C-alpha positions as CSV (number, residue, x, y, z in Angstrom):
1,X,-44.2,61.7,-27.8
2,X,-46.5,63.7,-25.9
3,X,-46.2,67.5,-26.8
4,X,-45.5,69.8,-24.0
5,X,-47.7,72.8,-23.4
6,X,-45.8,76.0,-23.1
7,X,-47.2,78.5,-20.2
8,X,-46.4,81.6,-21.0
9,X,-47.9,84.4,-19.2
10,X,-50.4,86.7,-21.2
11,X,-48.1,90.0,-20.2
12,X,-46.1,91.6,-17.5
13,X,-47.3,91.5,-13.9
14,X,-49.4,89.0,-12.1
15,X,-52.0,86.9,-13.5
16,X,-54.9,85.0,-11.4
17,X,-56.5,81.9,-12.9
18,X,-60.2,82.1,-12.7
19,X,-60.9,78.7,-11.5
20,X,-64.3,79.8,-9.8
21,X,-66.5,80.3,-13.2
22,X,-64.2,78.3,-15.6
23,X,-62.0,75.6,-13.7
24,X,-61.1,73.7,-17.0
25,X,-59.9,75.2,-20.6
26,X,-62.8,76.7,-22.7
27,X,-63.5,76.4,-26.5
28,X,-61.7,78.5,-28.4
29,X,-64.8,80.1,-29.7
30,X,-65.5,81.0,-26.3
31,X,-62.1,82.3,-25.7
32,X,-62.5,84.8,-28.8
33,X,-66.2,86.1,-28.2
34,X,-66.1,86.5,-24.3
35,X,-63.3,88.9,-23.4
36,X,-64.0,92.0,-25.4
37,X,-67.7,92.1,-23.8
38,X,-66.3,91.2,-20.5
39,X,-63.5,93.9,-20.5
40,X,-65.5,96.4,-21.8
41,X,-68.1,95.8,-19.0
42,X,-65.6,95.9,-16.1
43,X,-64.4,99.4,-17.2
44,X,-67.8,100.9,-17.2
45,X,-69.0,99.0,-14.2
46,X,-66.2,100.8,-12.1
47,X,-66.2,104.1,-13.3
48,X,-69.4,105.7,-11.4
49,X,-67.9,104.1,-8.0
50,X,-64.7,106.3,-8.2
51,X,-62.4,102.8,-8.0
52,X,-59.1,102.6,-8.2
53,X,-59.3,100.2,-11.0
54,X,-59.7,100.9,-14.5
55,X,-60.8,97.5,-15.4
56,X,-60.1,93.9,-15.5
57,X,-58.0,92.2,-18.3
58,X,-58.8,88.5,-19.2
59,X,-56.7,86.3,-21.4
60,X,-56.6,82.7,-22.2
61,X,-53.4,80.2,-21.8
62,X,-54.2,76.9,-23.4
63,X,-57.5,77.4,-23.0
64,X,-57.4,78.4,-19.1
65,X,-59.0,81.8,-18.2
66,X,-56.5,84.4,-16.6
67,X,-57.5,87.8,-14.8
68,X,-55.5,90.8,-14.2
69,X,-57.0,94.0,-12.3
70,X,-55.8,97.4,-14.4
71,X,-54.9,99.8,-11.6
72,X,-55.8,103.5,-12.2
73,X,-52.1,104.6,-11.9
74,X,-50.7,101.9,-14.7
75,X,-48.9,104.1,-17.5
76,X,-51.0,105.1,-20.1
77,X,-50.1,105.9,-23.9
78,X,-48.0,109.0,-22.8
79,X,-46.0,106.9,-20.1
80,X,-46.3,107.4,-16.2
81,X,-48.5,109.9,-14.6
82,X,-46.8,112.3,-12.2
83,X,-47.2,112.4,-8.5
84,X,-49.5,115.6,-9.2
85,X,-51.8,113.8,-11.6
86,X,-52.1,110.8,-9.2
87,X,-53.3,113.0,-6.4
88,X,-55.6,114.7,-8.4
89,X,-57.1,111.4,-9.6
90,X,-57.3,110.1,-6.2
91,X,-59.2,113.0,-4.9
92,X,-61.7,113.0,-8.2
93,X,-62.3,109.5,-7.6
94,X,-62.9,109.8,-3.7
95,X,-65.6,112.4,-4.5
96,X,-67.1,110.3,-6.9
97,X,-67.2,107.4,-4.7
98,X,-68.7,109.4,-2.0
99,X,-71.5,110.7,-4.5
100,X,-72.1,107.4,-5.5
101,X,-73.2,106.3,-2.0
102,X,-74.8,109.4,-1.1
103,X,-77.0,109.4,-4.1
104,X,-77.5,105.7,-4.1
105,X,-76.9,105.3,-8.0
106,X,-77.9,101.9,-7.9
107,X,-81.7,102.5,-7.3
108,X,-82.0,104.3,-10.7
109,X,-79.7,101.3,-12.4
110,X,-82.3,98.8,-11.0
111,X,-85.1,100.5,-12.3
112,X,-83.8,100.7,-15.8
113,X,-83.0,97.0,-15.4
114,X,-86.1,96.0,-14.8
115,X,-88.0,98.4,-17.0
116,X,-85.7,98.5,-19.9
117,X,-82.5,96.5,-20.1
118,X,-83.7,93.1,-18.7
119,X,-87.1,93.0,-20.9
120,X,-84.9,94.0,-23.7
121,X,-82.7,91.2,-23.5
122,X,-85.3,88.5,-22.8
123,X,-87.3,89.7,-25.7
124,X,-84.1,89.4,-28.1
125,X,-83.3,86.0,-26.6
126,X,-86.8,84.8,-27.2
127,X,-86.7,86.0,-30.8
128,X,-83.4,84.0,-31.6
129,X,-85.0,81.1,-29.7
130,X,-87.9,80.9,-31.9
131,X,-85.9,80.1,-35.0
132,X,-86.4,77.0,-36.4
133,X,-82.4,76.5,-36.9
134,X,-83.3,73.4,-39.3
135,X,-85.2,75.0,-41.7
136,X,-82.4,77.8,-42.7
137,X,-80.2,77.4,-45.5
138,X,-76.7,77.0,-45.3
139,X,-76.1,81.0,-46.0
140,X,-79.1,81.6,-43.6
141,X,-77.3,79.4,-40.5
142,X,-74.1,81.1,-41.3
143,X,-75.7,84.6,-40.8
144,X,-77.4,83.4,-37.4
145,X,-73.8,82.0,-36.1
146,X,-72.1,85.3,-36.7
147,X,-75.2,87.2,-35.1
148,X,-75.1,84.7,-32.2
149,X,-71.4,85.4,-31.6
150,X,-71.9,88.9,-31.8
151,X,-74.7,88.7,-29.3
152,X,-72.5,86.8,-26.8
153,X,-70.2,89.3,-26.8
154,X,-72.9,92.0,-26.2
155,X,-74.4,89.8,-23.4
156,X,-70.8,89.4,-21.6
157,X,-70.7,93.2,-21.7
158,X,-74.4,93.5,-20.3
159,X,-73.4,91.2,-17.5
160,X,-70.2,92.6,-16.1
161,X,-71.4,96.5,-16.7
162,X,-73.7,95.6,-13.5
163,X,-71.0,93.9,-11.4
164,X,-70.8,96.8,-9.3
165,X,-74.2,97.8,-8.9
166,X,-74.7,94.0,-7.6
167,X,-72.0,93.6,-5.2
168,X,-71.0,96.8,-3.7
169,X,-74.1,98.2,-1.7
170,X,-73.9,94.0,-0.1
171,X,-70.4,94.5,0.4
172,X,-71.1,97.8,2.3
173,X,-73.8,96.1,4.8
174,X,-71.3,93.1,5.5
175,X,-68.2,95.5,6.4
176,X,-70.6,97.7,8.7
177,X,-72.1,94.6,10.3
178,X,-68.8,93.1,10.8
179,X,-67.6,96.2,12.5
180,X,-70.9,96.4,14.7
181,X,-71.2,93.0,15.7
182,X,-67.6,91.2,15.8
183,X,-69.1,88.2,13.7
184,X,-67.2,86.6,10.8
185,X,-68.5,88.0,7.3
186,X,-69.3,85.1,5.4
187,X,-72.1,83.6,7.5
188,X,-73.9,87.0,7.5
189,X,-74.8,86.6,3.7
190,X,-77.6,84.0,4.9
191,X,-79.5,87.3,5.6
192,X,-80.0,87.4,1.7
193,X,-81.5,83.9,1.6
194,X,-84.7,84.1,-0.8
195,X,-84.0,87.7,-2.0
196,X,-83.3,86.6,-5.2
197,X,-86.0,84.8,-6.6
198,X,-84.5,83.3,-9.8
199,X,-81.8,81.2,-8.0
200,X,-84.5,79.9,-5.6
201,X,-85.7,76.4,-5.7
202,X,-89.0,77.6,-7.3
203,X,-88.0,80.7,-9.7
204,X,-91.0,82.8,-11.0
205,X,-90.7,81.3,-14.3
206,X,-91.1,77.9,-13.0
207,X,-94.1,78.8,-10.6
208,X,-96.7,78.4,-13.3
209,X,-95.2,74.9,-14.3
210,X,-95.2,73.7,-10.8
211,X,-98.9,75.0,-10.0
212,X,-99.9,73.2,-13.3
213,X,-98.2,70.1,-12.3
214,X,-99.8,70.2,-9.0
215,X,-103.3,70.4,-10.4
216,X,-102.9,67.3,-12.4
217,X,-102.1,64.1,-10.6
218,X,-101.2,62.3,-14.1
219,X,-98.9,65.0,-14.9
220,X,-97.2,64.6,-11.2
221,X,-97.1,60.9,-11.6
222,X,-94.9,61.4,-14.7
223,X,-92.2,63.2,-12.7
224,X,-91.2,59.7,-11.0
225,X,-91.9,57.4,-13.8
226,X,-89.9,54.8,-15.3
227,X,-90.2,55.7,-18.7
228,X,-87.1,57.6,-20.8
229,X,-86.9,61.4,-19.7
230,X,-87.5,62.5,-23.0
231,X,-90.8,60.8,-23.4
232,X,-92.0,61.9,-19.9
233,X,-91.2,65.6,-21.2
234,X,-93.1,65.5,-24.2
235,X,-96.1,64.1,-22.3
236,X,-96.0,66.9,-19.7
237,X,-95.7,69.1,-22.5
238,X,-98.9,68.2,-23.8
239,X,-100.9,67.9,-20.3
240,X,-99.4,71.1,-18.9
241,X,-99.2,73.9,-21.4
242,X,-96.9,76.3,-19.0
243,X,-94.2,73.3,-19.7
244,X,-94.0,74.2,-23.2
245,X,-94.1,78.2,-22.4
246,X,-91.4,77.3,-19.9
247,X,-89.1,75.7,-22.4
248,X,-89.6,78.1,-25.2
249,X,-88.7,80.9,-23.0
250,X,-85.7,79.4,-21.0
251,X,-85.0,76.0,-22.7
252,X,-82.2,77.6,-24.2
253,X,-80.4,78.8,-21.3
254,X,-77.5,76.9,-19.9
255,X,-78.3,74.3,-17.4
256,X,-75.3,74.5,-15.7
257,X,-71.5,75.7,-16.4
258,X,-70.5,78.8,-18.5
259,X,-69.1,77.5,-21.7
260,X,-70.5,76.0,-25.3
261,X,-69.8,72.6,-24.2
262,X,-72.2,72.9,-21.5
263,X,-76.0,71.3,-22.2
264,X,-79.1,74.0,-22.4
265,X,-82.3,73.4,-20.2
266,X,-84.1,72.0,-23.2
267,X,-81.4,69.3,-23.8
268,X,-81.7,68.0,-20.3
269,X,-85.2,67.0,-19.7
270,X,-84.2,64.6,-16.7
271,X,-82.8,67.7,-14.9
272,X,-85.7,70.0,-15.3
273,X,-88.1,66.8,-14.4
274,X,-86.1,66.5,-11.2
275,X,-86.1,70.0,-10.6
276,X,-90.1,70.0,-10.8
277,X,-90.3,67.0,-8.8
278,X,-88.6,68.8,-5.7
279,X,-90.6,72.1,-6.2
280,X,-93.7,70.8,-5.9
281,X,-93.9,70.5,-2.1
282,X,-91.3,73.2,-1.3
283,X,-92.1,76.0,1.0
284,X,-91.7,79.2,-1.0
285,X,-91.6,81.5,1.8
286,X,-89.1,79.2,4.0
287,X,-86.1,81.3,2.9
288,X,-87.3,84.7,3.5
289,X,-88.3,83.7,7.0
290,X,-85.0,81.9,7.7
291,X,-83.2,85.5,6.5
292,X,-85.5,87.8,8.6
293,X,-84.7,85.5,11.7
294,X,-80.8,85.9,11.1
295,X,-81.0,89.7,10.1
296,X,-82.9,89.9,13.8
297,X,-80.3,88.1,15.4
298,X,-77.6,90.4,13.8
299,X,-79.9,93.7,14.8
300,X,-79.7,92.3,18.5
301,X,-76.1,93.0,18.4
302,X,-75.6,95.9,16.9
303,X,-75.3,99.1,19.5
304,X,-78.5,101.1,19.6
305,X,-77.0,104.0,17.7
306,X,-76.3,102.0,14.6
307,X,-79.2,100.2,14.6
308,X,-81.4,102.5,12.0
309,X,-78.2,102.7,9.7
310,X,-78.0,98.9,9.9
311,X,-82.0,98.7,8.7
312,X,-81.2,101.1,6.0
313,X,-78.2,99.6,4.7
314,X,-79.9,95.9,4.9
315,X,-83.0,97.1,2.8
316,X,-81.0,98.8,0.1
317,X,-78.4,96.0,-0.3
318,X,-81.4,93.6,-0.8
319,X,-82.7,95.8,-3.2
320,X,-79.7,95.1,-5.2
321,X,-79.4,91.5,-4.4
322,X,-81.2,89.5,-7.0
323,X,-79.0,91.5,-9.6
324,X,-76.0,89.2,-8.8
325,X,-78.1,86.5,-10.3
326,X,-80.1,88.1,-12.9
327,X,-77.3,89.8,-14.8
328,X,-76.1,86.5,-15.9
329,X,-79.3,84.7,-16.2
330,X,-80.7,87.1,-18.3
331,X,-77.5,87.8,-20.3
332,X,-74.7,85.3,-21.1
333,X,-76.2,82.0,-19.8
334,X,-78.9,82.6,-22.4
335,X,-76.5,83.7,-25.1
336,X,-74.0,81.1,-24.8
337,X,-77.0,78.4,-24.9
338,X,-78.3,80.0,-28.1
339,X,-74.8,80.1,-29.8
340,X,-74.3,76.5,-28.7
341,X,-77.8,75.5,-30.5
342,X,-76.7,77.0,-33.5
343,X,-73.2,75.2,-33.5
344,X,-75.1,71.9,-32.9
345,X,-77.1,72.4,-36.2
346,X,-73.8,73.6,-38.1
347,X,-72.4,70.4,-36.5
348,X,-75.2,67.9,-37.6
349,X,-75.1,69.5,-41.0
350,X,-71.2,69.0,-41.5
351,X,-71.7,65.1,-40.0
């Protein structure tokens, strides 16, 4: 007889399944390690904007992720808040929101991201990736596993603490542009094509690889050869040093998906070979050119008295747009992959 699963809500109130990121059930370890960092990050990202939310709860039911916004007026440890308390808090948060936009708080955040936070995360990822897991004894491998579980929680926090900085200036521009032009909002996001280099066809870290392969006809021929992908990748690493460096710095990241069951870039040479091949003749400026054309179309429909504000909001939102992708790529996409590789080593020993 098939066992019937019970679907019990994690708590009172409405819960929404996160189908966008996790459409299937996730591994128990992911369901344990990720939520503490995510919830901490959500609470921190909302505070400086005066949002009327205090965070986002996340819970798993039969392995499926469910989320619930935490409103600012939810009863606290001392019970429900009085109308006077709620009014005062709304006033305080309204002032915070106004100051956030007036002071353009995202500028300092982007500076810290580029100068401190992102480089530190990349360095830690590389340090962990450079460890030869097979050479560790069992106690050392156990320590690595615990270290990487903790690192995943930290990187979930890092990802989500930047949610608002990556989204609110963009939403502000879109809302203004809709009001000025009467156009639908979704197509407007094309003004950001090319403004997130890490998610382009040829991200910055892949440029040396593409340039190296383009300069070596025999290396380029390997991309379309009939031999197994593993063999072709090994040959490519020997011929083009940039390939080996790319794999050392990025091979531990997830190639797709968000769970420990998803492969890393280094485990899927076929995907990387196809990506390099698609990049060889790609016009790296085409996305920027297209986005500027669309921005010019929109601007032409904006009333004259609002065009300077249109230009300003678009410039500011483009400044932060890349953070939408970078906060995941340089945080949990790497941390999940690093933990996966250690789990594979553990599984190999158990087998």
